[in-house]
RODO-2510 file (C-alpha; in nm, 4 decimals, decimal comma):
residues 335
     n   res          X          Y          Z
     1     m    -3,9496     0,5679     7,4151
     2     h    -4,0612     0,7809     7,1228
     3     i    -3,7788     1,0327     7,1857
     4     a    -3,5218     0,7517     7,1920
     5     h    -3,6702     0,6081     6,8714
     6     h    -3,6439     0,9435     6,6912
     7     r    -3,2911     0,9969     6,8122
     8     e    -3,1936     0,6491     6,6831
     9     a    -3,3571     0,7239     6,3477
    10     g    -3,1658     1,0550     6,3262
    11     m    -2,8409     0,8806     6,4037
    12     k    -2,9012     0,6203     6,1310
    13     l    -2,9836     0,8900     5,8751
    14     q    -2,6586     1,0673     5,9647
    15     r    -2,4683     0,7406     5,9135
    16     i    -2,6249     0,7011     5,5727
    17     e    -2,5247     1,0582     5,4859
    18     h    -2,1709     0,9863     5,6010
    19     f    -2,1613     0,6712     5,3846
    20     i    -2,2689     0,8653     5,0732
    21     e    -2,0057     1,1360     5,1414
    22     i    -1,7294     0,8712     5,1746
    23     v    -1,8295     0,7200     4,8405
    24     e    -1,8356     1,0612     4,6645
    25     a    -1,5066     1,1717     4,8197
    26     g    -1,3370     0,8379     4,7405
    27     s    -1,1926     0,8051     5,0900
    28     i    -1,2695     0,8516     5,4561
    29     r    -1,0010     1,1166     5,4730
    30     g    -1,1533     1,3144     5,1851
    31     a    -1,5041     1,2870     5,3290
    32     a    -1,3827     1,3950     5,6729
    33     r    -1,2271     1,7056     5,5202
    34     r    -1,5450     1,7868     5,3253
    35     l    -1,7703     1,7353     5,6313
    36     g    -1,5416     1,9010     5,8831
    37     v    -1,5368     1,5952     6,1149
    38     s    -1,2541     1,3741     6,2359
    39     q    -1,1542     1,0628     6,0479
    40     p    -1,2025     0,8356     6,3548
    41     a    -1,5595     0,9718     6,3925
    42     l    -1,6377     0,8971     6,0305
    43     t    -1,4847     0,5539     6,0508
    44     r    -1,6999     0,4737     6,3581
    45     s    -2,0068     0,6038     6,1794
    46     l    -1,9441     0,3723     5,8825
    47     q    -1,8767     0,0741     6,1079
    48     q    -2,1980     0,1385     6,2991
    49     l    -2,3975     0,1489     5,9775
    50     e    -2,2402    -0,1793     5,8618
    51     e    -2,3315    -0,3330     6,2013
    52     d    -2,6876    -0,2054     6,1682
    53     l    -2,7152    -0,3625     5,8240
    54     g    -2,5151    -0,6763     5,8973
    55     v    -2,3085    -0,6392     5,5806
    56     l    -1,9734    -0,4953     5,4734
    57     l    -2,0307    -0,1887     5,2618
    58     m    -1,6761    -0,0768     5,1872
    59     q    -1,3329    -0,2275     5,1667
    60     r    -1,0734    -0,0046     5,3319
    61     g    -0,7202     0,0131     5,1988
    62     v    -0,4177     0,2309     5,1732
    63     r    -0,5514     0,3749     4,8473
    64     g    -0,8906     0,4652     4,9917
    65     a    -1,2216     0,2923     5,0289
    66     s    -1,4009     0,0927     4,7598
    67     l    -1,7562    -0,0358     4,7487
    68     t    -1,8392    -0,4011     4,7965
    69     p    -2,1239    -0,5537     4,5912
    70     a    -2,3534    -0,5032     4,8896
    71     g    -2,2320    -0,1463     4,9200
    72     s    -2,3105    -0,0659     4,5529
    73     t    -2,6629    -0,1986     4,5954
    74     f    -2,7168    -0,0046     4,9185
    75     l    -2,5702     0,3142     4,7654
    76     a    -2,8276     0,3300     4,4889
    77     r    -3,1184     0,3073     4,7325
    78     a    -2,9536     0,5348     4,9860
    79     r    -2,9140     0,8151     4,7315
    80     v    -3,2734     0,7846     4,6267
    81     a    -3,3973     0,7876     4,9878
    82     h    -3,1776     1,0847     5,0758
    83     s    -3,3002     1,2773     4,7702
    84     e    -3,6637     1,1966     4,8539
    85     l    -3,6173     1,3166     5,2124
    86     d    -3,4670     1,6456     5,0896
    87     k    -3,7675     1,6954     4,8641
    88     a    -4,0090     1,6132     5,1466
    89     v    -3,8443     1,8750     5,3691
    90     e    -3,8483     2,1332     5,0913
    91     e    -4,2157     2,0728     5,0121
    92     a    -4,3145     2,0905     5,3793
    93     r    -4,1307     2,4253     5,4225
    94     r    -4,2818     2,5685     5,1095
    95     a    -4,6294     2,4668     5,2241
    96     v    -4,5826     2,6617     5,5515
    97     d    -4,4006     2,9787     5,4453
    98     n    -4,4041     2,9781     5,0656
    99     a    -4,0259     2,9487     5,0650
   100     s    -3,8374     2,9241     4,7390
   101     g    -3,7324     2,5818     4,6103
   102     l    -3,4930     2,4378     4,3569
   103     m    -3,5958     2,2338     4,0591
   104     t    -3,3463     2,0551     3,8469
   105     f    -3,4520     1,9242     3,5085
   106     g    -3,2496     1,7772     3,2203
   107     v    -3,2738     1,8063     2,8467
   108     s    -3,0921     1,6297     2,5677
   109     p    -2,9571     1,8476     2,2801
   110     v    -3,2764     1,7838     2,0787
   111     g    -3,4981     1,8640     2,3789
   112     a    -3,3040     2,1809     2,4521
   113     t    -3,3456     2,3214     2,0989
   114     l    -3,7254     2,2585     2,1043
   115     l    -3,8213     2,3541     2,4614
   116     l    -3,5758     2,6210     2,5781
   117     p    -3,5958     2,9035     2,6595
   118     e    -3,9787     2,8907     2,6581
   119     l    -3,9912     2,6219     2,9266
   120     a    -3,7679     2,8157     3,1683
   121     i    -3,9408     3,1480     3,1064
   122     t    -4,2944     3,0098     3,1488
   123     l    -4,1938     2,8127     3,4602
   124     q    -4,0393     3,1166     3,6179
   125     r    -4,3535     3,3161     3,5458
   126     q    -4,5803     3,0483     3,6952
   127     q    -4,3515     2,9558     3,9869
   128     p    -4,1616     3,2770     4,0598
   129     r    -4,0124     3,1549     4,3818
   130     t    -3,8752     2,8400     4,2282
   131     r    -3,5066     2,8418     4,1257
   132     v    -3,4466     2,6400     3,8140
   133     c    -3,1338     2,4431     3,7232
   134     i    -3,1095     2,3110     3,3667
   135     l    -2,8683     2,0388     3,2640
   136     e    -2,8099     1,9694     2,8917
   137     l    -2,6773     1,6153     2,8747
   138     s    -2,7039     1,2966     2,6716
   139     p    -2,9652     1,0368     2,7776
   140     s    -2,6884     0,8089     2,9127
   141     a    -2,5817     1,0919     3,1497
   142     l    -2,9290     1,2196     3,2371
   143     l    -3,1272     0,9042     3,3156
   144     p    -2,9122     0,7752     3,6005
   145     q    -2,9560     1,1187     3,7656
   146     v    -3,3341     1,0951     3,7234
   147     r    -3,3266     0,7506     3,8805
   148     d    -3,1185     0,8759     4,1751
   149     g    -3,3480     1,1739     4,2294
   150     a    -3,0859     1,4381     4,1479
   151     v    -3,2928     1,5393     3,8424
   152     e    -3,6701     1,5684     3,8713
   153     l    -3,7441     1,5075     3,5037
   154     a    -3,5662     1,4774     3,1700
   155     v    -3,6868     1,5627     2,8181
   156     t    -3,4921     1,3407     2,5861
   157     q    -3,5227     1,0799     2,3138
   158     r    -3,6443     0,7314     2,3981
   159     t    -3,3312     0,5315     2,4575
   160     r    -3,2715     0,1737     2,3355
   161     a    -2,9950     0,1210     2,5872
   162     n    -3,0828    -0,0442     2,9201
   163     l    -3,0995     0,2792     3,1076
   164     d    -3,4657     0,3283     3,1931
   165     a    -3,5197     0,0655     3,4686
   166     g    -3,7212     0,2315     3,7441
   167     l    -3,8231     0,5217     3,5248
   168     q    -4,1471     0,6176     3,3566
   169     f    -4,1455     0,7421     2,9945
   170     r    -4,4245     0,9600     2,8680
   171     p    -4,3992     1,0049     2,4829
   172     l    -4,4461     1,3539     2,3602
   173     f    -4,3783     1,3573     1,9869
   174     d    -4,1912     1,2040     1,6986
   175     i    -3,9572     1,4283     1,5044
   176     q    -3,7689     1,3758     1,1801
   177     l    -3,4330     1,5458     1,1913
   178     r    -3,2984     1,7154     0,8786
   179     i    -2,9501     1,7076     0,7306
   180     a    -2,7669     2,0425     0,7342
   181     a    -2,4443     2,1785     0,5933
   182     r    -2,2732     2,5093     0,5485
   183     p    -2,3864     2,7385     0,2614
   184     g    -2,1927     2,6463    -0,0524
   185     h    -2,1241     2,2903     0,0640
   186     p    -2,0111     2,0626    -0,2264
   187     l    -2,3084     1,8267    -0,1556
   188     a    -2,5742     2,0991    -0,1231
   189     g    -2,8966     2,0090    -0,3020
   190     p    -3,1347     1,7086    -0,3010
   191     r    -2,9641     1,3841    -0,2191
   192     e    -3,0090     1,0158    -0,1426
   193     l    -2,8799     0,9172     0,1963
   194     h    -2,6229     0,6764     0,0522
   195     e    -2,4604     0,9683    -0,1304
   196     l    -2,3598     1,1092     0,2101
   197     a    -2,1921     0,7890     0,3362
   198     e    -1,8381     0,9174     0,2858
   199     s    -1,9023     1,2513     0,4469
   200     s    -1,7660     1,3646     0,7793
   201     w    -2,0330     1,4029     1,0459
   202     v    -2,0772     1,5925     1,3730
   203     a    -2,2947     1,3883     1,6180
   204     p    -2,4807     1,5635     1,9022
   205     t    -2,4492     1,2464     2,1014
   206     v    -2,1851     1,0611     2,3048
   207     p    -1,9645     0,8022     2,1248
   208     g    -2,1205     0,4648     2,0716
   209     n    -2,4757     0,5879     2,1258
   210     p    -2,7141     0,3247     1,9756
   211     d    -2,9907     0,5867     1,9598
   212     d    -2,8053     0,8085     1,7088
   213     i    -3,0435     0,8818     1,4208
   214     i    -2,7765     0,8904     1,1522
   215     t    -2,6543     0,5470     1,2675
   216     q    -3,0120     0,4055     1,2625
   217     s    -3,0918     0,5632     0,9280
   218     f    -2,7871     0,4216     0,7487
   219     l    -2,8424     0,0778     0,9011
   220     a    -3,2086     0,0943     0,7822
   221     i    -3,0910     0,1147     0,4215
   222     g    -2,8333    -0,1625     0,4634
   223     l    -2,5226     0,0551     0,4861
   224     p    -2,2700     0,0711     0,7680
   225     a    -2,3158     0,3770     0,9790
   226     p    -2,0452     0,6484     0,9356
   227     v    -1,8272     0,7061     1,2337
   228     p    -1,8769     1,0690     1,3465
   229     a    -1,5612     1,2854     1,3237
   230     v    -1,6760     1,4942     1,6177
   231     h    -1,9135     1,4293     1,9087
   232     c    -2,0583     1,7523     2,0548
   233     g    -2,3107     1,7746     2,3427
   234     s    -2,4486     2,1075     2,2317
   235     y    -2,6113     2,1952     1,9012
   236     f    -2,5150     2,5618     1,9364
   237     i    -2,1430     2,4742     1,9469
   238     a    -2,1869     2,2129     1,6729
   239     i    -2,3547     2,4626     1,4378
   240     d    -2,0550     2,6954     1,4508
   241     l    -1,8367     2,3980     1,3671
   242     i    -2,0599     2,2972     1,0743
   243     a    -2,0646     2,6547     0,9376
   244     a    -1,6845     2,6574     0,9213
   245     t    -1,6232     2,3062     0,7701
   246     d    -1,7612     2,0547     0,5177
   247     m    -1,9019     1,8300     0,7900
   248     l    -2,2730     1,7403     0,8117
   249     i    -2,5154     1,7230     1,1013
   250     s    -2,8752     1,6204     1,1693
   251     v    -3,0844     1,8978     1,3335
   252     p    -3,4448     1,9498     1,4414
   253     p    -3,6550     2,1450     1,1833
   254     p    -3,7179     2,4488     1,4039
   255     l    -3,3470     2,4941     1,4695
   256     l    -3,2675     2,4379     1,0994
   257     r    -3,5197     2,7037     0,9979
   258     s    -3,3629     2,9659     1,2260
   259     c    -3,0126     2,8759     1,1119
   260     v    -3,1117     2,8971     0,7445
   261     a    -3,2736     3,2376     0,8058
   262     a    -2,9511     3,3559     0,9689
   263     g    -2,7431     3,2323     0,6758
   264     k    -2,5470     2,9797     0,8842
   265     l    -2,6793     2,6556     0,7385
   266     v    -2,8541     2,5067     0,4379
   267     e    -3,0633     2,1927     0,4277
   268     i    -2,9642     1,8900     0,2195
   269     p    -3,3080     1,7515     0,1341
   270     l    -3,3292     1,3731     0,1329
   271     a    -3,5437     1,1699    -0,1071
   272     k    -3,6373     0,9485     0,1906
   273     p    -3,6646     1,1068     0,5387
   274     l    -3,4373     0,9933     0,8276
   275     v    -3,5709     0,7429     1,0840
   276     p    -3,8054     0,9400     1,3167
   277     l    -3,6816     1,0233     1,6679
   278     r    -3,9223     0,9731     1,9574
   279     v    -3,8888     1,2358     2,2285
   280     g    -4,0579     1,2238     2,5679
   281     l    -4,0496     1,2867     2,9371
   282     y    -3,8611     1,0662     3,1816
   283     t    -3,9485     1,0740     3,5525
   284     r    -3,9056     0,8442     3,8491
   285     a    -4,1678     0,5692     3,8411
   286     d    -4,1949     0,5419     4,2233
   287     s    -4,1743     0,9016     4,3332
   288     p    -4,4570     1,1583     4,3627
   289     p    -4,3740     1,4750     4,1618
   290     m    -4,3144     1,8071     4,3334
   291     p    -4,5531     2,0951     4,2480
   292     a    -4,2867     2,2642     4,0338
   293     t    -4,2395     1,9310     3,8523
   294     k    -4,6081     1,9085     3,7761
   295     a    -4,6069     2,2622     3,6444
   296     a    -4,3053     2,1950     3,4233
   297     t    -4,4719     1,8818     3,2862
   298     q    -4,7830     2,0775     3,1892
   299     i    -4,5668     2,3446     3,0193
   300     i    -4,3709     2,0803     2,8289
   301     v    -4,6895     1,9046     2,7068
   302     a    -4,8341     2,2393     2,5954
   303     i    -4,5224     2,3280     2,3960
   304     a    -4,5209     1,9810     2,2373
   305     r    -4,8852     2,0120     2,1492
   306     r    -4,8317     2,3485     1,9845
   307     f    -4,5448     2,2109     1,7743
   308     a    -4,7681     1,9214     1,6767
   309     l    -5,0548     2,1480     1,5754
   310     s    -4,8159     2,3500     1,3658
   311     g    -4,7241     2,0397     1,1704
   312     e    -4,3538     2,0455     1,2658
   313     l    -4,3775     1,7396     1,4862
   314     r    -4,6070     1,4336     1,5006
   315     s    -4,7632     1,4118     1,8492
   316     t    -4,7457     1,0828     2,0360
   317     a    -4,8824     1,2204     2,3640
   318     p    -5,2433     1,1496     2,4692
   319     f    -5,3611     1,5091     2,4337
   320     t    -5,7202     1,5185     2,5492
   321     d    -5,9317     1,8129     2,6512
   322     p    -6,0568     1,8240     3,0131
   323     g    -6,4096     1,7236     2,9219
   324     a    -6,3186     1,4126     2,7251
   325     a    -6,3445     1,1718     3,0144
   326     k    -6,6853     1,3105     3,1184
   327     r    -6,8150     1,2755     2,7665
   328     r    -6,7021     0,9150     2,7526
   329     d    -6,8753     0,8413     3,0788
   330     r    -7,2026     0,9970     2,9488
   331     i    -7,1825     0,7899     2,6319
   332     k    -7,1293     0,4687     2,8277
   333     g    -7,4181     0,5578     3,0606
   334     a    -7,6518     0,6155     2,7671
   335     r    -7,5964     0,2700     2,6320
***
């Protein structure tokens, strides 16, 4: 009985994997080609999964297969379950033979400039058998991947968009970005923000991002936000663009300092600082972290704490020393 039960569970798992492949390939034919199985076999697998669930997951047509509403709902959970199973297998193997593992984490452009390469170097030193994959993406691209389990954690700004359902946010610090331009820019020198309203901007965000600091800062003083002339997902590409044009950009202080020292940029000091940007750590709310994820979290918190102690950032993380809880308990017991 137990053998039959395990065989049935294995068959159902394979059907779920087939379903995910069909969705990602866009058709049964494409999925069959990717998996190296016949189309009839894949069609039967999908039909059996639908029979098991009692719902229609996909509409088949001459142009391929498309998800039904039930299929869309099931897909989100199926991807998470499949990712969690992969992690469970990986952790079990590592516990037995100390095998290498893969950790994928994401950073926004702001997170990348503040944490890399120190995070990757320190993690590699502490977890030498862990392979690291780093994705630099906007919050709108990162957070769905954290939710699906494809990315273990993401260091990015707190988003106002409805993207963080099912996720846990741990604040690390608030940072006030600075305005930068090329050396010799016509507007170089101290300015009020409204004086920059007609300038062309490079935004390190995706179009229409409600979390853009320049947008928020202009709205805060009652002015319409300028529409960025260029959206660029990497600060390092954007800086070369700024250095060759009269466009402006907002950058983290540590990055600005290094660019000023290299003669690439100058700061345009503002009489009133920009709206602060809250940066933190996003993880899945319902998934236990892998050992490498725990290690990465500790490294990230340590880096953020050091920045805060240097005065470059304002810490929002609950940094406490290991004996703090014991001291509080002793104080309570003495009352």
